[in-house]
N, C-alpha and C positions, 0 to 999 in steps of 0.2 A: 601499756596503760593508756588510757584516754585522757589527754590534757583537759579537755572541756569538762569531763565529769569531775575531775579533781578540782578544777576552778569553781564549779557549781557547789561542790561540797564545802569548800572553804567559805564561800559566801553564805551558805545556809547556816554554817556554824555560828555566825555572828548576827543572824537575823533577829533573834529575840532581844539581844542587846540593842541593836539599832532601833527596833520598834519601841522599846521602852524609852530610849533616848528621845525619839520623836515625840512620844506622848508626854514626856516630862516637861516639854516646853509649854504645854497648855492644851486645851480642848482641841481634839483633832478628829476628823472624819476619815474613815478607812481608805477611801479613794485618794485622799490627800497623802496618806502614808504610802500607798502604792506608788503614787507619782514621785514622791521624794526618793523612795528606794530605787525606783527604776532610773531616775536621773543620776543617781549615785552608782549605777551599774550593778546594783544588787537586784538581780532579776527575780521577781516574785509575782505570783498570780493570785487572784482572789481566792482560789481554792486552797492556797497555802496560808494566806494571812488570816482569814476568818477563823479557821480552827485554832490557830495560834492565839488570836485575841480571846477566844473562848477559854482556852487553857489558862491564859494570864488572868482573866477575870475570875475563873474558878479558884485560882491560887490566891486571890485577894490582892493581886498586884496592880490591876487596873479596874476601873468601873466605867460605866457608860450611862448616858441619859439620852432620851429621845427628844429631838428638837423638830418642831413643825417646819416644813419647807414650803415656800410659796411656789416652787417650781416642780412639785411632785410629792411623793410620799415622805413621811417624817424620816429624819436622818439620825443615826446613832453616833454620838460624839463620845470619844474616849478620853479619860483623864487618868493620871497615875494616882495611886493611893500612897499613904505614908509608908506602908509596908513595901510598896513597889519602889518608892524612892530609896529606901534602905537597901533593897535588893539591887537596884541599879547602881548605887554607889559601890557595893561589893563587886559587881560585875566590872565596873570601871577600874577598880584596883587590879582585878585579875587581868583585864585587857592591857593595862599599863605594864604589868609584870611580863605578860606574854610578848608584848612588843619589844621590851628591853631584852628579854631572853633571845627572841628570834633575831633581833638586830645584832646581838653579840655573836650569835652563831653564823649568820650570813656575812658579817663583816670580817670574820676571822680569815686571815690569809693562809693559804696552804704552805706548809713548811718544807 
């Protein structure tokens, strides 16, 4: 098995949760999301994030608005919807359960 591939898959598995969490804090531009994810060592590229944002929008979890920019073309800023907040809360509960379960398993000593 390839360790790097497994690590990438683990990070990808929580990408949607992390993106919704970032958006839940307020209006955010996609490149700012990329920067935060990268600084948190969740490697993602524009080719991954834009299709995910489109799926989240089509599912009614996020919405966006265009904002004129003084330094170039208009920018698309994302916000979370009420449905998205409810979805994020459910994901948060699942995340906490998974962390507790995982910690229980990895902290168990061999007999």
